[in-house]
N, C-alpha and C positions, 0 to 999 in steps of 0.2 A: 611024373615026379618033377618038382621044381628044380631048376638048375641055375637059379639066380646067383647064388654064391660063386659057382664056377665061372659064370659070365663076368662077374665083378673081378674075380681073381685074374682072369685072362686080360681084362681091360687094364688092370693095374700094370701088368707086365708090359703092355703095349705103350702106355702113356706116361708112366712114372719114370723119374730119373734113375739112372743106374746106381745111384747112391741111396735110393729110397729103400725102405723095408717092405717087402712084399708080404701080404697077408698069408699067402700059401707057404711062405718060407719061415713062418714063426717057429721058434724053438719049442713052442707048445706050452701046455699047462702042467702043473704039478700032478694033477689027477686027470687022466685021459678022459675025454668026453666025445660023444658023437657030434660031428659038426652040424651046424645049422644049414638048412638048404636055401635060406634066404640071405642071411647076413654073413659077412666075413668074420674071422676070429676077433679082429680088433673092433669091429662094430658091436659084437656081442659084449666085449669088455666095456665099451663106452656105455651101453645100455644098462649093464649090471651096476655100474657106478652111479648113474643117474637115478636108478630106482632104489638105491640103498638108503637105509635110515641115516647112516653117517653123513651122506651127502645132504640130506634134508636138514640135518642139525646145523650145518654150516651157516644157515640163515640167522642163527642166534649166537654166533661166535664172533668175537672181536676181530676187526682188521687193525685199526689204529685206535679208534675211540671206543672205550669200554662200554658195552651194552648201550649203544646209542639210541636215543629216543626220537631223533629227527628221522623223517622218512627217507632222506636222500643220502645218508652216510653209508659208506660201503661196509659190508660184513664179509666174512670169509666166503660166503656163497657168491655174492656179486663179484668178489675178487676172482674166484675160480672161473666164473663165466667170462670176465674180461680177459683173463689170461688165455682161455680157450679161443676166444675170438681173434686175438692178436696172433696166437700160435697157428691157428688155421689159415689165416691170411698169408703168413710167411710160408707155411708148408705148401699151400696150393701154388703159390708163385714159383717155388723152387721145385715143384713136381715131386714132393715127398708124400708120404702116406698120411693124408689128412685125418683119417679115422684113428690111426695110432696116436698122432699128435693130440687130437681132441681127448682121447681116453686118458692119456697121461696128464693133460692139463686139468681136466675135471677131477681127477683123483689125487692130485699132488698134495693137497692140504687136508685130506680126510682125517689125519691123525693129530691135527692141531688142537691145542688145549683151549679151554675157556680163557678169556681175557688175553688172547693173542700171545705175543712173545713173553709177556710177563708171566703167564702160566707155565710156558715152556722153561723159562729161566729158573723158576723156583723148583719145579720138579727135577730139573737137572742138578740143582744144588743139593736137595734133601734126600734123593733116592740113592741107594747103594750102587746102582748100575748106570746112573745118569739117564738123561732123556733128551731126545731130539725129535722134532715133529716129522721129519722125513722117514726115520726108522719106524716111528709109530704109525705113519700112514701105511707103510707096508704091512705092519701087524694087523691093521684094520682089514685090509683086503685079503690077507692070508689066513687069519684066524678069527677075527672078532665079528665081522659082518655076517649076518645070516646064521645058519646052523654051524658052518665050519669054513667061513671065508667065502670069497667070491670066485676062487679058482681062476684067476686071470692068467693071461699069457705072460711068458717071460719078459717080453719087450715092454709091456705096460708096467709090470712090476719093477723092472729095472729103471724105467723113466721116473716112476714115482719116488723110488729110493734115492735116485741120483739127480733130482731136480735142483738141489741146492748147489750153489757155486763152490768150487773146490773139489767136486766129485765129477766123474766122467761117465756120462750115459753111454750105453752100448750102441745107440742109434742116433742118427742125425735128428730124428724127430724128438728124441729126448733132449738134445742140445737146444733145439728150437724152443722148447718149453722153458728151459733155463733162462734164455734171453727174454721170452715173452713175460715170464713172471716178474722179472726186474723192470721191464718197460711198463707193465701194468701198474705195479704198486707205486713206483716213483710218481707217475703222473696222476693216478687217481687219489693218492694220498695228498699231493699238492692241492688238488681240487677240494678235497674234504677239509684240509687245513685252512684254505681260504674261506670256505663256507662257515667254518667255526670262528673266523676272525683271528686265527693264530698267525697266518701269513697274509701278506698283501702282494700283489703282482710286483710291486717295486722292490720287494725283499729278495726276489729270486736273483741268483748270480747272473749278471748281464752277459758275461762271456759265454755262458751256457746257452742263454736264450738266443744269442746271435747265431749260434751254430744250429740249435735244435728247433727254435721257433718260439713265438711269444704267446701261444695258446696251447692248451692241452692237445687239441686236435692237430696242430702243426707239429708239436713235438713227437707225438706218437707216429704220425705219418713219416717224419724224417727218420726216426729210428727203424721203423719197419722197412722203408725203402733202402736204407743204407745196408741193412742185413741182406736183403735180397740182392742188391747190386754186388756185394762183396762175397756172396756165397753161391751165386748161380753156377751150376755145373761144376761144383767143387766138392771134395769129400770132407768138408768141414763147414761149420757155421761161424761167421766172423763179422766184425764191423770194421769200418775205417778207423784209423788211429784217432782222428780229431773228434769224431762222433762218439766213439767209445769213451774218450777222455771226458767229454761233456756230460755224458750219461753218468759216469762214475762220480764226477764232481757234483752233479746235481743230487745224487744219492747221498754223498757225504754231507751236503748242505741240509738235507732232510734229517739226517741223524743228529746234526748239531742243533737244529732249530725246531724239530717236531718230535722225532722218535725218542729223544732223551731230554728229560727235564722240562718239557713244554707243558702248557695247560692241558693238552690232550693226555698227558701222562700223570697228572696230579694224583690220581687214585690208584696208581699201579701198586703202591705199597699195600693198600687195602686188599687189592686183588690177590697179591702174593700171600697175604696173611690168611685169606679165605682158603686158598689152595693148601697151604701148609697145615692149617687147622684141620681140614677135612682128612688129609693124608694121615696125620698123627692120630686122629680119633679113630679112623677105620683100622689102622694098624693095631690099635689096642682093643677094638670092639668089633670084631669080625661078625658077631652075631646080628648086627643091625644091617649088614649088607644085603642087597637083593639076592634072591636065590640063584640067578644066573651068574652073578659075580662069585658067589660061594662055590659054584661048580668050577669056575675058572681057577679058583685057588688050588684045586686038585690037579688041574692041567698045567698051570704056569707058576705056581707058588703064590704065597700071600701078597708079597709086595707087588709083583707084576700084575696080578689081578686087580689090585687096588689102584695102581697107576693107570691101567687100562680103563677102569671105571671113571676115574677123575678126568682123564684126558678126553673121554668121550662126552663129558658134560657140556651143555651150553652155558653161556654166562648166567642166564637167569636161573637155570636149574642148580648151578653151583651155589648161587646166592640163596636160593630157597632151601637147599639142604643145610647150609650154614645156619640159616634162621631157625630151622627145625631143631637142629642139634644144640645150638648154643644160646639161643634167645628164649626167654620165657613166653609161653602162650597166655593170652588173657583168660582169666577164669570166667567161664560162661554158663555155669550151672546155677540155677536159681534156687 
């Protein structure tokens, strides 16, 4: 009988930091399962996320630019991959559990709506219970993906729910993903904004560049190395004061010049209109919903089932459903 998993668990115990989360010490799954003889529990979770439909749909969900046609603009999928790469680098250097970190990073945005934060904002505004993508990401892995969720471990579920700033993950690996998420989106969104002609290199705040670096590569390298330097052999993940300030200042600059009111966001009102129109139509016309969504009405209630359906849509699917429901089809019978 294969004992590869036991070997990997023993190896973790020997080489990982005392502050790392060991696979064999997981708090477990909501439904108990027989363990794999090859993979650790966190490796299984990572694989389940990668093979999920929700993960594949991220390739057609907005990061910053709505339904981009250019081949090189980021989507939610490429964002998740970049977060995972940064988080793995940090975790490996700090001798944390790289598999746990990767699983959290790959799953952190599974619940994101079509049209990025525009979709999240409008659903939060019009629904009776509110909406946040981190809570929805947990719903995806707990209930919506597959027959009855992915049945992930507590640590991965906790990291997904608490990846947003202002919340506290239960593990250092989850905290690493918080930092990696911010590092990734600030820098790749600058890259995309420059590609789109919204920003030029000279527009970026000089005091931040002096600290972090004058290229995307330099900035990411500075941020990662600073976290490693300030977190090594410590029970917390942190940055030096000046580097953290520079990162936050650069983030504020992006909100002022790209995320709010820029050319990249000129169609956000249209995107919100689509989401609201779909929500209101489905709330009044449940009969047109797919059968699997109708089944979820019995499980979760009408509004939640409809929100789950809309949040799971890709940009192009949402636009196609809007077209089908609200725009006339050409007459084609001779």
